[in-house]
Residue, then its C-alpha position, 0 to 999 in steps of 0.5 A: m354549470n356554464a363552459r367557462d367553469l369547467s376550464n378552471d377545474g384542472f391543469t392544462l397539458i402545457e402546466l403538466i409538461i412543464s412541472i414534469a420538467v422541473v420535477s425531472i430537472l430537480v431528481i436529475g440534480i439530487y441524483n448527481i449530487i448524491f453520486v458525486s458524494t458516493k464517488t468522492m467517499s469511495f475515493q477518500n476511502e481507498k486513500d484511507d485504506y492505502l494509508v493504513s496498509g503503508t503505515y503498517v508496512i512501514e511500522y513493521l518494517s521498521d520494528e523488525i529492523r530496530n529489533g535486529d542486531y545487524i543489518l547486511p546488504s543484499y549482495m552478502i547473501k549469495n544469489l539473493d539479488s539474481t533471484y530476487p532482484f525486487n528484493l529491499k536490498y537488506v537482510i536482518l540477521n539476529i543472533d541468539d545464542k549459537t542461532h543465526n536468524y535471517v530475515t529479508y523482504y522482496y517485491t513480487g509486483k504486488d506484495i511485499v514478501r518475507l523470507s527467513y532462515q534459521t541456522d547454527l552456522t556462522i557462515l552467510p547462507d544462500i538464498s536457496k536456504f531461505n523460506g517462508y512466503n509470508k505476505l506483509d501486505a497486498g496492494v503496493s504498486d511500487i517499492g521506488n528507491s526503497g532499500l539500504d544506502i551504506n553510504e548514509n547509514m539508512i534504510y529507505f522506504d518509498l513505497t506507492f500503493g494502488e493502481v488507479v488511486t495511488y497513495k505514496i509513503s515514504s520513510g527512512i531509518n538510521v542503521e549506522n551502528k548495525i550494518y555488517r560489513 
């Protein structure tokens, strides 16, 4: 065997360094593709969650409004606006035989909460009589201009979900024949 035959048996140090560099570049590229795909999927899943939550909240509130006998402006319930300044500006009244069922909602800064009161009296109650603390949904970051617009006979929902990634849902319900004045 001569010296020339031995030099062709393996890789040189430069070839080895170049091949490691090429493989490293390919691995970094694949990692970046996986990272970006995972981030995008996480972002989309969060938006989907907000869409589901928002749809649930709007449908729940809409069903309760549709099933209500009357809609009262929040100012008709004593101390409601001062006790819960971020309420949805309406109270639903259902009358079953002699029982009056009142329901209202307010925003805590994070959740929409349902309060209710049931009485046989025909006089409008004070908000202190309302009880229950049923969270309708978590993740609401803003209620915007949600509430009763008496001039247009509409209840508007303008809800934003999320903090970093936000999703806004808006809707309106005609309550023309239900407003108690």
